py3Dmol code that shows the C-alpha trace and the ligand (Angstrom):
import py3Dmol

protein = """\
ATOM      1  CA  UNK A   1     -11.749  -4.473 -13.898  1.00  0.00           C
ATOM      2  CA  UNK A   2     -12.686  -0.830 -13.385  1.00  0.00           C
ATOM      3  CA  UNK A   3     -11.426   1.932 -15.678  1.00  0.00           C
ATOM      4  CA  UNK A   4     -11.802   5.659 -15.399  1.00  0.00           C
ATOM      5  CA  UNK A   5     -12.745   8.023 -18.224  1.00  0.00           C
ATOM      6  CA  UNK A   6      -9.108   8.189 -19.381  1.00  0.00           C
ATOM      7  CA  UNK A   7      -8.618   4.432 -19.606  1.00  0.00           C
ATOM      8  CA  UNK A   8      -6.629   4.095 -16.379  1.00  0.00           C
ATOM      9  CA  UNK A   9      -7.231   0.887 -14.443  1.00  0.00           C
ATOM     10  CA  UNK A  10      -8.367   1.622 -10.885  1.00  0.00           C
ATOM     11  CA  UNK A  11      -7.431  -1.252  -8.611  1.00  0.00           C
ATOM     12  CA  UNK A  12      -6.220   0.527  -5.471  1.00  0.00           C
ATOM     13  CA  UNK A  13      -8.390   2.006  -2.717  1.00  0.00           C
ATOM     14  CA  UNK A  14      -7.077   4.307  -0.011  1.00  0.00           C
ATOM     15  CA  UNK A  15      -9.564   3.833   2.773  1.00  0.00           C
ATOM     16  CA  UNK A  16      -9.744   6.397   5.565  1.00  0.00           C
ATOM     17  CA  UNK A  17     -11.191   4.947   8.763  1.00  0.00           C
ATOM     18  CA  UNK A  18     -11.183   8.156  10.814  1.00  0.00           C
ATOM     19  CA  UNK A  19     -10.433  11.839  10.363  1.00  0.00           C
ATOM     20  CA  UNK A  20      -9.153  12.063  13.959  1.00  0.00           C
ATOM     21  CA  UNK A  21      -5.459  12.193  14.694  1.00  0.00           C
ATOM     22  CA  UNK A  22      -3.325  12.114  17.837  1.00  0.00           C
ATOM     23  CA  UNK A  23      -0.772  14.454  16.222  1.00  0.00           C
ATOM     24  CA  UNK A  24      -1.109  17.927  14.700  1.00  0.00           C
ATOM     25  CA  UNK A  25       1.705  18.027  12.155  1.00  0.00           C
ATOM     26  CA  UNK A  26       2.280  21.612  11.071  1.00  0.00           C
ATOM     27  CA  UNK A  27       1.763  20.935   7.350  1.00  0.00           C
ATOM     28  CA  UNK A  28      -1.277  18.702   7.830  1.00  0.00           C
ATOM     29  CA  UNK A  29      -3.546  19.964  10.595  1.00  0.00           C
ATOM     30  CA  UNK A  30      -4.198  23.309  12.275  1.00  0.00           C
ATOM     31  CA  UNK A  31      -3.166  23.214  15.928  1.00  0.00           C
ATOM     32  CA  UNK A  32      -6.388  24.690  17.274  1.00  0.00           C
ATOM     33  CA  UNK A  33      -9.682  22.857  17.283  1.00  0.00           C
ATOM     34  CA  UNK A  34      -9.676  20.851  14.063  1.00  0.00           C
ATOM     35  CA  UNK A  35     -13.177  20.355  12.790  1.00  0.00           C
ATOM     36  CA  UNK A  36     -13.416  16.594  13.300  1.00  0.00           C
ATOM     37  CA  UNK A  37     -16.704  15.118  12.125  1.00  0.00           C
ATOM     38  CA  UNK A  38     -19.264  13.842  14.668  1.00  0.00           C
ATOM     39  CA  UNK A  39     -18.896  10.139  15.447  1.00  0.00           C
ATOM     40  CA  UNK A  40     -22.314   9.336  13.976  1.00  0.00           C
ATOM     41  CA  UNK A  41     -21.103  10.560  10.580  1.00  0.00           C
ATOM     42  CA  UNK A  42     -18.173   8.143  10.502  1.00  0.00           C
ATOM     43  CA  UNK A  43     -18.768   4.857   8.741  1.00  0.00           C
ATOM     44  CA  UNK A  44     -19.228   1.919  11.107  1.00  0.00           C
ATOM     45  CA  UNK A  45     -17.379  -1.357  10.572  1.00  0.00           C
ATOM     46  CA  UNK A  46     -20.292  -2.960   8.697  1.00  0.00           C
ATOM     47  CA  UNK A  47     -20.529   0.060   6.424  1.00  0.00           C
ATOM     48  CA  UNK A  48     -16.778   0.100   5.732  1.00  0.00           C
ATOM     49  CA  UNK A  49     -16.883  -3.612   4.944  1.00  0.00           C
ATOM     50  CA  UNK A  50     -19.927  -3.211   2.675  1.00  0.00           C
ATOM     51  CA  UNK A  51     -18.330  -0.407   0.654  1.00  0.00           C
ATOM     52  CA  UNK A  52     -14.894  -2.044   0.518  1.00  0.00           C
ATOM     53  CA  UNK A  53     -16.624  -5.222  -0.669  1.00  0.00           C
ATOM     54  CA  UNK A  54     -18.244  -3.285  -3.513  1.00  0.00           C
ATOM     55  CA  UNK A  55     -14.848  -1.891  -4.563  1.00  0.00           C
ATOM     56  CA  UNK A  56     -13.339  -5.382  -4.409  1.00  0.00           C
ATOM     57  CA  UNK A  57     -16.081  -6.802  -6.650  1.00  0.00           C
ATOM     58  CA  UNK A  58     -15.268  -4.041  -9.135  1.00  0.00           C
ATOM     59  CA  UNK A  59     -11.608  -5.094  -9.313  1.00  0.00           C
ATOM     60  CA  UNK A  60      -9.889  -3.316  -6.445  1.00  0.00           C
ATOM     61  CA  UNK A  61      -7.231  -5.731  -5.151  1.00  0.00           C
ATOM     62  CA  UNK A  62      -5.178  -3.417  -2.919  1.00  0.00           C
ATOM     63  CA  UNK A  63      -6.438  -1.500   0.081  1.00  0.00           C
ATOM     64  CA  UNK A  64      -4.436   0.952   2.157  1.00  0.00           C
ATOM     65  CA  UNK A  65      -6.042   1.872   5.478  1.00  0.00           C
ATOM     66  CA  UNK A  66      -5.341   5.455   6.457  1.00  0.00           C
ATOM     67  CA  UNK A  67      -6.857   8.441   8.270  1.00  0.00           C
ATOM     68  CA  UNK A  68      -6.547  10.723  10.294  1.00  0.00           C
ATOM     69  CA  UNK A  69      -4.601   8.268  12.366  1.00  0.00           C
ATOM     70  CA  UNK A  70      -6.090   4.815  11.739  1.00  0.00           C
ATOM     71  CA  UNK A  71      -4.703   3.352  14.980  1.00  0.00           C
ATOM     72  CA  UNK A  72      -6.945   5.657  17.059  1.00  0.00           C
ATOM     73  CA  UNK A  73     -10.031   3.930  15.653  1.00  0.00           C
ATOM     74  CA  UNK A  74     -11.308   1.504  18.295  1.00  0.00           C
ATOM     75  CA  UNK A  75     -11.360  -2.120  17.156  1.00  0.00           C
ATOM     76  CA  UNK A  76      -9.186  -1.592  14.087  1.00  0.00           C
ATOM     77  CA  UNK A  77      -7.711  -5.149  14.068  1.00  0.00           C
ATOM     78  CA  UNK A  78     -11.197  -6.653  13.765  1.00  0.00           C
ATOM     79  CA  UNK A  79     -11.980  -4.349  10.845  1.00  0.00           C
ATOM     80  CA  UNK A  80      -8.686  -5.264   9.149  1.00  0.00           C
ATOM     81  CA  UNK A  81      -9.562  -8.930   9.488  1.00  0.00           C
ATOM     82  CA  UNK A  82     -12.809  -8.303   7.612  1.00  0.00           C
ATOM     83  CA  UNK A  83     -11.071  -6.336   4.873  1.00  0.00           C
ATOM     84  CA  UNK A  84      -8.416  -9.035   4.407  1.00  0.00           C
ATOM     85  CA  UNK A  85     -11.153 -11.653   4.053  1.00  0.00           C
ATOM     86  CA  UNK A  86     -12.868  -9.853   1.171  1.00  0.00           C
ATOM     87  CA  UNK A  87     -12.587 -11.920  -2.017  1.00  0.00           C
ATOM     88  CA  UNK A  88     -10.097 -10.305  -4.395  1.00  0.00           C
ATOM     89  CA  UNK A  89      -8.100  -8.330  -1.832  1.00  0.00           C
ATOM     90  CA  UNK A  90      -4.459  -9.324  -2.295  1.00  0.00           C
ATOM     91  CA  UNK A  91      -2.639  -6.565  -0.452  1.00  0.00           C
ATOM     92  CA  UNK A  92      -3.690  -4.820   2.756  1.00  0.00           C
ATOM     93  CA  UNK A  93      -1.458  -2.021   4.006  1.00  0.00           C
ATOM     94  CA  UNK A  94      -1.665   0.751   6.579  1.00  0.00           C
ATOM     95  CA  UNK A  95      -0.339   4.306   6.894  1.00  0.00           C
ATOM     96  CA  UNK A  96       0.307   5.427  10.455  1.00  0.00           C
ATOM     97  CA  UNK A  97       2.192   8.060  12.389  1.00  0.00           C
ATOM     98  CA  UNK A  98       3.560   5.163  14.438  1.00  0.00           C
ATOM     99  CA  UNK A  99       2.772   6.615  17.876  1.00  0.00           C
ATOM    100  CA  UNK A 100       0.564   3.648  18.860  1.00  0.00           C
ATOM    101  CA  UNK A 101       2.216   1.060  16.637  1.00  0.00           C
ATOM    102  CA  UNK A 102       4.546  -0.589  19.166  1.00  0.00           C
ATOM    103  CA  UNK A 103       1.619  -1.955  21.174  1.00  0.00           C
ATOM    104  CA  UNK A 104      -0.390  -3.060  18.155  1.00  0.00           C
ATOM    105  CA  UNK A 105       2.010  -4.359  15.493  1.00  0.00           C
ATOM    106  CA  UNK A 106       1.688  -8.042  16.409  1.00  0.00           C
ATOM    107  CA  UNK A 107      -2.095  -7.874  16.611  1.00  0.00           C
ATOM    108  CA  UNK A 108      -2.301  -6.050  13.280  1.00  0.00           C
ATOM    109  CA  UNK A 109      -0.128  -8.678  11.611  1.00  0.00           C
ATOM    110  CA  UNK A 110      -2.255 -11.458  13.093  1.00  0.00           C
ATOM    111  CA  UNK A 111      -5.367  -9.716  11.753  1.00  0.00           C
ATOM    112  CA  UNK A 112      -3.984  -9.964   8.225  1.00  0.00           C
ATOM    113  CA  UNK A 113      -2.207  -6.658   7.692  1.00  0.00           C
ATOM    114  CA  UNK A 114       0.566  -7.183   5.146  1.00  0.00           C
ATOM    115  CA  UNK A 115       2.713  -4.097   5.547  1.00  0.00           C
ATOM    116  CA  UNK A 116       2.967  -0.683   7.043  1.00  0.00           C
ATOM    117  CA  UNK A 117       4.120   2.843   6.143  1.00  0.00           C
ATOM    118  CA  UNK A 118       5.198   5.007   9.063  1.00  0.00           C
ATOM    119  CA  UNK A 119       5.218   8.776   8.653  1.00  0.00           C
ATOM    120  CA  UNK A 120       8.185  10.415  10.349  1.00  0.00           C
ATOM    121  CA  UNK A 121       9.728  13.766   9.492  1.00  0.00           C
ATOM    122  CA  UNK A 122      12.605  14.128  11.935  1.00  0.00           C
ATOM    123  CA  UNK A 123      15.031  12.058  13.986  1.00  0.00           C
ATOM    124  CA  UNK A 124      15.514  14.823  16.564  1.00  0.00           C
ATOM    125  CA  UNK A 125      13.262  14.602  19.665  1.00  0.00           C
ATOM    126  CA  UNK A 126      12.880  18.366  20.171  1.00  0.00           C
ATOM    127  CA  UNK A 127      12.182  18.991  16.532  1.00  0.00           C
ATOM    128  CA  UNK A 128       9.595  16.199  16.573  1.00  0.00           C
ATOM    129  CA  UNK A 129       7.664  18.166  19.200  1.00  0.00           C
ATOM    130  CA  UNK A 130       7.737  21.282  17.025  1.00  0.00           C
ATOM    131  CA  UNK A 131       6.589  19.479  13.878  1.00  0.00           C
ATOM    132  CA  UNK A 132       4.054  17.011  15.298  1.00  0.00           C
ATOM    133  CA  UNK A 133       3.093  19.146  18.327  1.00  0.00           C
ATOM    134  CA  UNK A 134       2.043  15.990  20.252  1.00  0.00           C
ATOM    135  CA  UNK A 135       3.513  12.536  20.800  1.00  0.00           C
ATOM    136  CA  UNK A 136       7.159  11.629  21.135  1.00  0.00           C
ATOM    137  CA  UNK A 137       9.829  10.489  18.712  1.00  0.00           C
ATOM    138  CA  UNK A 138      10.719   7.515  20.942  1.00  0.00           C
ATOM    139  CA  UNK A 139       7.281   5.938  20.589  1.00  0.00           C
ATOM    140  CA  UNK A 140       7.425   6.204  16.787  1.00  0.00           C
ATOM    141  CA  UNK A 141      10.887   4.625  16.650  1.00  0.00           C
ATOM    142  CA  UNK A 142       9.637   1.830  18.928  1.00  0.00           C
ATOM    143  CA  UNK A 143       6.722   1.389  16.510  1.00  0.00           C
ATOM    144  CA  UNK A 144       9.108   1.016  13.571  1.00  0.00           C
ATOM    145  CA  UNK A 145      11.080  -1.641  15.456  1.00  0.00           C
ATOM    146  CA  UNK A 146       7.871  -3.469  16.374  1.00  0.00           C
ATOM    147  CA  UNK A 147       6.726  -3.417  12.749  1.00  0.00           C
ATOM    148  CA  UNK A 148      10.047  -4.928  11.606  1.00  0.00           C
ATOM    149  CA  UNK A 149       9.827  -7.610  14.303  1.00  0.00           C
ATOM    150  CA  UNK A 150       6.214  -8.423  13.454  1.00  0.00           C
ATOM    151  CA  UNK A 151       7.115  -8.890   9.781  1.00  0.00           C
ATOM    152  CA  UNK A 152       4.932  -6.056   8.472  1.00  0.00           C
ATOM    153  CA  UNK A 153       7.324  -5.851   5.539  1.00  0.00           C
ATOM    154  CA  UNK A 154       8.355  -3.915   3.637  1.00  0.00           C
ATOM    155  CA  UNK A 155       8.418  -1.232   6.329  1.00  0.00           C
ATOM    156  CA  UNK A 156       8.485   2.182   4.686  1.00  0.00           C
ATOM    157  CA  UNK A 157       9.198   5.522   6.310  1.00  0.00           C
ATOM    158  CA  UNK A 158       7.399   8.480   4.730  1.00  0.00           C
ATOM    159  CA  UNK A 159       9.251  11.754   5.206  1.00  0.00           C
ATOM    160  CA  UNK A 160       7.630  14.996   4.086  1.00  0.00           C
ATOM    161  CA  UNK A 161      10.516  17.279   3.148  1.00  0.00           C
ATOM    162  CA  UNK A 162      10.069  20.996   3.748  1.00  0.00           C
ATOM    163  CA  UNK A 163      12.469  23.893   3.898  1.00  0.00           C
ATOM    164  CA  UNK A 164      12.907  25.269   7.364  1.00  0.00           C
ATOM    165  CA  UNK A 165      11.474  22.030   8.790  1.00  0.00           C
ATOM    166  CA  UNK A 166      13.824  19.131   8.071  1.00  0.00           C
ATOM    167  CA  UNK A 167      15.752  19.628   4.818  1.00  0.00           C
ATOM    168  CA  UNK A 168      18.996  19.250   6.779  1.00  0.00           C
ATOM    169  CA  UNK A 169      18.046  15.684   7.851  1.00  0.00           C
ATOM    170  CA  UNK A 170      17.514  14.002   4.492  1.00  0.00           C
ATOM    171  CA  UNK A 171      20.969  12.452   4.534  1.00  0.00           C
ATOM    172  CA  UNK A 172      20.404  11.035   8.051  1.00  0.00           C
ATOM    173  CA  UNK A 173      17.124   9.476   6.923  1.00  0.00           C
ATOM    174  CA  UNK A 174      18.724   7.968   3.824  1.00  0.00           C
ATOM    175  CA  UNK A 175      21.498   6.539   6.025  1.00  0.00           C
ATOM    176  CA  UNK A 176      18.858   4.540   7.954  1.00  0.00           C
ATOM    177  CA  UNK A 177      18.510   2.325   4.885  1.00  0.00           C
ATOM    178  CA  UNK A 178      22.170   1.285   4.893  1.00  0.00           C
ATOM    179  CA  UNK A 179      22.085  -1.609   7.364  1.00  0.00           C
ATOM    180  CA  UNK A 180      18.379  -2.292   7.851  1.00  0.00           C
ATOM    181  CA  UNK A 181      15.590  -3.275   5.468  1.00  0.00           C
ATOM    182  CA  UNK A 182      13.944   0.124   5.753  1.00  0.00           C
ATOM    183  CA  UNK A 183      12.550   1.978   2.763  1.00  0.00           C
ATOM    184  CA  UNK A 184      12.659   5.738   3.164  1.00  0.00           C
ATOM    185  CA  UNK A 185      10.492   7.817   0.843  1.00  0.00           C
ATOM    186  CA  UNK A 186      10.824  11.558   0.628  1.00  0.00           C
ATOM    187  CA  UNK A 187       7.530  13.269  -0.135  1.00  0.00           C
ATOM    188  CA  UNK A 188       7.296  16.693  -1.655  1.00  0.00           C
ATOM    189  CA  UNK A 189       5.216  19.101   0.410  1.00  0.00           C
ATOM    190  CA  UNK A 190       1.764  19.561  -1.125  1.00  0.00           C
ATOM    191  CA  UNK A 191      -0.620  22.514  -0.875  1.00  0.00           C
ATOM    192  CA  UNK A 192      -3.345  20.828   1.167  1.00  0.00           C
ATOM    193  CA  UNK A 193      -5.652  22.367   3.752  1.00  0.00           C
ATOM    194  CA  UNK A 194      -5.715  25.774   5.381  1.00  0.00           C
ATOM    195  CA  UNK A 195      -2.758  25.116   7.666  1.00  0.00           C
ATOM    196  CA  UNK A 196      -0.874  28.282   6.767  1.00  0.00           C
ATOM    197  CA  UNK A 197       2.282  26.196   6.353  1.00  0.00           C
ATOM    198  CA  UNK A 198       2.573  25.693   2.620  1.00  0.00           C
ATOM    199  CA  UNK A 199       4.366  28.240   0.490  1.00  0.00           C
ATOM    200  CA  UNK A 200       6.333  27.763  -2.735  1.00  0.00           C
ATOM    201  CA  UNK A 201       9.508  28.624  -0.784  1.00  0.00           C
ATOM    202  CA  UNK A 202       8.933  25.657   1.538  1.00  0.00           C
ATOM    203  CA  UNK A 203       9.218  23.187  -1.310  1.00  0.00           C
ATOM    204  CA  UNK A 204      12.461  21.251  -1.603  1.00  0.00           C
ATOM    205  CA  UNK A 205      12.998  20.514  -5.306  1.00  0.00           C
ATOM    206  CA  UNK A 206      13.436  16.874  -6.276  1.00  0.00           C
ATOM    207  CA  UNK A 207      17.036  17.406  -7.450  1.00  0.00           C
ATOM    208  CA  UNK A 208      17.958  18.871  -4.072  1.00  0.00           C
ATOM    209  CA  UNK A 209      16.306  16.002  -2.182  1.00  0.00           C
ATOM    210  CA  UNK A 210      18.198  13.492  -4.317  1.00  0.00           C
ATOM    211  CA  UNK A 211      21.529  15.238  -3.872  1.00  0.00           C
ATOM    212  CA  UNK A 212      21.047  15.333  -0.104  1.00  0.00           C
ATOM    213  CA  UNK A 213      20.072  11.658   0.094  1.00  0.00           C
ATOM    214  CA  UNK A 214      22.854  10.406  -2.164  1.00  0.00           C
ATOM    215  CA  UNK A 215      24.921   8.792  -3.439  1.00  0.00           C
ATOM    216  CA  UNK A 216      22.099   6.823  -5.071  1.00  0.00           C
ATOM    217  CA  UNK A 217      21.860   4.140  -7.738  1.00  0.00           C
ATOM    218  CA  UNK A 218      18.587   3.901  -9.664  1.00  0.00           C
ATOM    219  CA  UNK A 219      16.562   0.740  -9.095  1.00  0.00           C
ATOM    220  CA  UNK A 220      14.531  -0.973 -11.775  1.00  0.00           C
ATOM    221  CA  UNK A 221      10.850  -1.258 -10.945  1.00  0.00           C
ATOM    222  CA  UNK A 222      11.292  -5.002 -10.340  1.00  0.00           C
ATOM    223  CA  UNK A 223      13.956  -4.276  -7.726  1.00  0.00           C
ATOM    224  CA  UNK A 224      11.705  -1.825  -5.898  1.00  0.00           C
ATOM    225  CA  UNK A 225       9.961  -2.636  -2.641  1.00  0.00           C
ATOM    226  CA  UNK A 226       6.390  -3.752  -3.134  1.00  0.00           C
ATOM    227  CA  UNK A 227       4.279  -0.750  -3.890  1.00  0.00           C
ATOM    228  CA  UNK A 228       1.739   0.406  -6.365  1.00  0.00           C
ATOM    229  CA  UNK A 229       2.334   4.097  -6.279  1.00  0.00           C
ATOM    230  CA  UNK A 230       4.225   6.947  -7.785  1.00  0.00           C
ATOM    231  CA  UNK A 231       7.521   6.596  -5.880  1.00  0.00           C
ATOM    232  CA  UNK A 232      10.785   6.324  -7.842  1.00  0.00           C
ATOM    233  CA  UNK A 233      13.252   4.100  -6.024  1.00  0.00           C
ATOM    234  CA  UNK A 234      17.011   4.188  -5.608  1.00  0.00           C
ATOM    235  CA  UNK A 235      19.545   2.413  -3.442  1.00  0.00           C
ATOM    236  CA  UNK A 236      22.621   3.676  -1.669  1.00  0.00           C
ATOM    237  CA  UNK A 237      25.583   1.518  -2.724  1.00  0.00           C
ATOM    238  CA  UNK A 238      25.478  -1.723  -0.734  1.00  0.00           C
ATOM    239  CA  UNK A 239      22.420  -0.686   1.290  1.00  0.00           C
ATOM    240  CA  UNK A 240      19.875  -3.124   2.733  1.00  0.00           C
ATOM    241  CA  UNK A 241      16.946  -0.773   2.109  1.00  0.00           C
ATOM    242  CA  UNK A 242      15.968   1.749  -0.528  1.00  0.00           C
ATOM    243  CA  UNK A 243      15.355   5.463  -0.936  1.00  0.00           C
ATOM    244  CA  UNK A 244      12.314   6.694  -2.875  1.00  0.00           C
ATOM    245  CA  UNK A 245      10.910  10.026  -3.966  1.00  0.00           C
ATOM    246  CA  UNK A 246       7.290  11.038  -4.372  1.00  0.00           C
ATOM    247  CA  UNK A 247       7.033  14.377  -6.094  1.00  0.00           C
ATOM    248  CA  UNK A 248       3.455  15.221  -6.929  1.00  0.00           C
ATOM    249  CA  UNK A 249       4.375  18.708  -8.052  1.00  0.00           C
ATOM    250  CA  UNK A 250       7.761  18.198  -9.718  1.00  0.00           C
ATOM    251  CA  UNK A 251       6.891  15.038 -11.661  1.00  0.00           C
ATOM    252  CA  UNK A 252       3.556  14.509 -13.330  1.00  0.00           C
ATOM    253  CA  UNK A 253       2.517  10.987 -12.354  1.00  0.00           C
ATOM    254  CA  UNK A 254      -1.222  11.295 -12.916  1.00  0.00           C
ATOM    255  CA  UNK A 255      -0.998   9.315 -16.165  1.00  0.00           C
ATOM    256  CA  UNK A 256      -0.259   6.161 -14.163  1.00  0.00           C
ATOM    257  CA  UNK A 257      -2.689   6.880 -11.309  1.00  0.00           C
ATOM    258  CA  UNK A 258      -4.443   3.684 -10.225  1.00  0.00           C
ATOM    259  CA  UNK A 259      -6.242   4.838  -7.103  1.00  0.00           C
ATOM    260  CA  UNK A 260      -9.314   6.403  -5.588  1.00  0.00           C
ATOM    261  CA  UNK A 261     -10.016   7.358  -2.004  1.00  0.00           C
ATOM    262  CA  UNK A 262     -12.892   6.726   0.371  1.00  0.00           C
ATOM    263  CA  UNK A 263     -13.213   9.204   3.234  1.00  0.00           C
ATOM    264  CA  UNK A 264     -14.134   8.143   6.759  1.00  0.00           C
ATOM    265  CA  UNK A 265     -17.626   9.571   6.137  1.00  0.00           C
ATOM    266  CA  UNK A 266     -18.126   7.506   2.989  1.00  0.00           C
ATOM    267  CA  UNK A 267     -17.327  10.041   0.276  1.00  0.00           C
ATOM    268  CA  UNK A 268     -15.558   8.612  -2.743  1.00  0.00           C
ATOM    269  CA  UNK A 269     -12.811  11.101  -3.663  1.00  0.00           C
ATOM    270  CA  UNK A 270     -11.587  10.371  -7.200  1.00  0.00           C
ATOM    271  CA  UNK A 271      -8.435  12.550  -6.989  1.00  0.00           C
ATOM    272  CA  UNK A 272      -6.265  13.572  -4.015  1.00  0.00           C
ATOM    273  CA  UNK A 273      -6.550  17.171  -5.103  1.00  0.00           C
ATOM    274  CA  UNK A 274     -10.199  17.090  -6.160  1.00  0.00           C
ATOM    275  CA  UNK A 275     -12.718  19.190  -4.304  1.00  0.00           C
ATOM    276  CA  UNK A 276     -15.715  17.068  -5.204  1.00  0.00           C
ATOM    277  CA  UNK A 277     -16.708  13.546  -4.312  1.00  0.00           C
ATOM    278  CA  UNK A 278     -19.555  11.055  -4.437  1.00  0.00           C
ATOM    279  CA  UNK A 279     -21.498  10.483  -1.233  1.00  0.00           C
ATOM    280  CA  UNK A 280     -21.879   6.725  -0.771  1.00  0.00           C
ATOM    281  CA  UNK A 281     -22.935   6.852   2.874  1.00  0.00           C
ATOM    282  CA  UNK A 282     -26.383   8.365   2.254  1.00  0.00           C
ATOM    283  CA  UNK A 283     -27.472   5.707  -0.251  1.00  0.00           C
ATOM    284  CA  UNK A 284     -25.887   2.988   1.887  1.00  0.00           C
ATOM    285  CA  UNK A 285     -27.819   4.125   4.955  1.00  0.00           C
ATOM    286  CA  UNK A 286     -30.973   4.415   2.840  1.00  0.00           C
ATOM    287  CA  UNK A 287     -30.664   0.728   2.014  1.00  0.00           C
ATOM    288  CA  UNK A 288     -28.850   0.685  -1.343  1.00  0.00           C
ATOM    289  CA  UNK A 289     -27.933  -2.859  -2.324  1.00  0.00           C
ATOM    290  CA  UNK A 290     -24.659  -4.145  -3.815  1.00  0.00           C
ATOM    291  CA  UNK A 291     -25.599  -3.425  -7.447  1.00  0.00           C
ATOM    292  CA  UNK A 292     -26.636   0.144  -6.718  1.00  0.00           C
ATOM    293  CA  UNK A 293     -23.437   0.823  -4.769  1.00  0.00           C
ATOM    294  CA  UNK A 294     -21.336  -0.618  -7.565  1.00  0.00           C
ATOM    295  CA  UNK A 295     -23.098   1.635 -10.095  1.00  0.00           C
ATOM    296  CA  UNK A 296     -22.419   4.694  -7.937  1.00  0.00           C
ATOM    297  CA  UNK A 297     -18.746   3.761  -7.593  1.00  0.00           C
ATOM    298  CA  UNK A 298     -18.348   3.078 -11.322  1.00  0.00           C
ATOM    299  CA  UNK A 299     -19.935   6.440 -12.135  1.00  0.00           C
ATOM    300  CA  UNK A 300     -17.691   8.375  -9.747  1.00  0.00           C
ATOM    301  CA  UNK A 301     -14.570   6.584 -11.000  1.00  0.00           C
ATOM    302  CA  UNK A 302     -15.494   7.456 -14.592  1.00  0.00           C
ATOM    303  CA  UNK A 303     -15.445  11.116 -13.534  1.00  0.00           C
ATOM    304  CA  UNK A 304     -11.889  10.978 -12.112  1.00  0.00           C
ATOM    305  CA  UNK A 305     -10.016  14.016 -13.473  1.00  0.00           C
ATOM    306  CA  UNK A 306      -7.107  13.525 -15.850  1.00  0.00           C
ATOM    307  CA  UNK A 307      -4.663  15.264 -13.506  1.00  0.00           C
ATOM    308  CA  UNK A 308      -4.482  17.168 -10.248  1.00  0.00           C
ATOM    309  CA  UNK A 309      -4.267  20.947 -10.093  1.00  0.00           C
ATOM    310  CA  UNK A 310      -1.698  21.256  -7.335  1.00  0.00           C
ATOM    311  CA  UNK A 311       0.834  23.025  -9.537  1.00  0.00           C
ATOM    312  CA  UNK A 312      -1.508  25.961 -10.092  1.00  0.00           C
ATOM    313  CA  UNK A 313      -2.473  26.039  -6.415  1.00  0.00           C
ATOM    314  CA  UNK A 314       1.171  26.018  -5.354  1.00  0.00           C
ATOM    315  CA  UNK A 315       2.087  28.785  -7.773  1.00  0.00           C
ATOM    316  CA  UNK A 316      -0.570  31.025  -6.257  1.00  0.00           C
ATOM    317  CA  UNK A 317       0.247  29.913  -2.673  1.00  0.00           C
ATOM    318  CA  UNK A 318      -3.280  28.511  -2.523  1.00  0.00           C
ATOM    319  CA  UNK A 319      -4.272  25.170  -1.024  1.00  0.00           C
ATOM    320  CA  UNK A 320      -6.940  22.554  -1.487  1.00  0.00           C
ATOM    321  CA  UNK A 321      -9.697  23.366   1.007  1.00  0.00           C
ATOM    322  CA  UNK A 322      -9.707  19.784   2.286  1.00  0.00           C
ATOM    323  CA  UNK A 323      -7.264  18.888   5.030  1.00  0.00           C
ATOM    324  CA  UNK A 324      -5.075  15.833   4.362  1.00  0.00           C
ATOM    325  CA  UNK A 325      -6.576  14.145   7.438  1.00  0.00           C
ATOM    326  CA  UNK A 326      -9.977  14.333   5.741  1.00  0.00           C
ATOM    327  CA  UNK A 327      -8.627  12.581   2.655  1.00  0.00           C
ATOM    328  CA  UNK A 328      -6.041  10.189   4.039  1.00  0.00           C
ATOM    329  CA  UNK A 329      -3.051  11.271   1.973  1.00  0.00           C
TER     330      UNK A 329
END
"""
ligand_1 = """\
27
SAM
N -1.848 9.352 10.197
C -1.350 8.551 9.128
C 0.100 8.893 8.846
O 0.672 9.686 9.578
O 0.658 8.322 7.900
C -2.181 8.597 7.843
C -2.746 9.907 7.412
S -1.560 11.138 6.932
C -2.657 12.415 6.407
C -0.928 10.474 5.422
C 0.337 11.105 4.900
O 0.038 12.403 4.401
C 1.448 11.285 5.912
O 2.626 10.673 5.413
C 1.622 12.785 5.995
O 2.948 13.131 6.267
C 1.192 13.188 4.595
N 0.827 14.592 4.464
C -0.051 15.305 5.197
N -0.116 16.581 4.772
C 0.748 16.687 3.728
C 1.136 17.744 2.873
N 0.628 18.973 2.980
N 2.048 17.487 1.900
C 2.580 16.231 1.772
N 2.239 15.192 2.537
C 1.350 15.422 3.517
"""
view = py3Dmol.view(width=600, height=400)
view.addModel(protein, "pdb")
view.setStyle({"model": 0}, {"cartoon": {"style": "trace"}})
view.addModel(ligand_1, "xyz")
view.setStyle({"model": 1}, {"stick": {}})
view.zoomTo()
view.show()
C-alpha cells in the first residue's frame, strides 16, 4: 500500500495516453494551434505498461485511461489488454469525449475495459458545435448507446456546467437518468489552462446545480454507482440512474484524495492543480529498473500537496498553466 505525506492511501492512477484531442472544448483547449508534444516524447506501449506495472506493485488497483482523447491513440485496445492483465489491477476505466466510441465500444470491452465515462456538455446539436468546436453530437450519443450495449457499465456522463454555456440544460441532463441506467455527473468549471474561458462569473454554484437537476434524493455511498472519486450522488425519485456532483471549488474533497496522475510524456503529477511533477520517462529511457522506478514513484507520492490551490486561482481569475488535456482531468 502506498501512502502520501498526509497519510492518504493512493490506490488510483489516472493515466493519460495522449495529449492530442479531436475536439477543442472552449473551457479545455485553445482553438488555435494547441502545443501538442512531439510523438517521440509520448510514452510507447511498453513504457506505459512498465510504469503502470510499477504503480500496480505499489498498491494501485484502479486505473482510469484518459488524455487528451484516449481513443485517438492508435492501438488503444491492445494497450488496455496489457493494463488489465497487470497483477493487482481490479478496475480499468476510460474517460472519452465519445466521438469515436460507437465504433470501438465492443473491442474495448473485449480488451478488458470495465466501464466508461463520456464527457458531454450539451444535448443541442448547434450548441455542441460552439462548445466542442469539432465533432458532432450525434456521434457522441451513438457512442453512449454503444457503451450501454457493450456492457461498459456503469456508463457515466460528465457534464461541465458553466454559465452562459449550458446552465439551462442541467434539468434535461438529469432527466436522462429517469428511464435508463445512466449516471450524470455535473462538474464545476475549474480554472485550468490559458483558454480565456474561466472567470468566477462562469461558475455555477453547487446549490444552483442541485436545484436545477432536482428533485433529488441523497444516495448512501453504498447505493452509488461504482466510483472512487469525489462525486456526491443523488437519485431522482424512481429513476433508473443517478445524478452526481463534483465540485472541486465549492467542496473541499482533498482530504479523501486517493489518486495521482501520469501524463502522456511520463510525468507523475501528484495533484490535479499542481504545477510540478516527477519525470519518470527520462530514468525509464535511461534503463531504470523496477526498484528504481518504484522508489521514484514513492518519493513523488510522498510529496503530494495537502490540497489544491484552485480556490485562490479562481478568486484572482487566474488559471493553472497546464491545460487539462496535458493532465487528463
Ligand atoms: N477526452 C476525454 C474526455 O473528454 O473525457 C478525457 C480528457 S478530458 C481533459 C477529461 C475531463 O476534463 C472532461 O470531462 C472535461 O470536460 C474535463 N475538463 C476539461 N477542462 C475542464 C475545466 N476547465 N473544468 C472542469 N472540467 C474540465
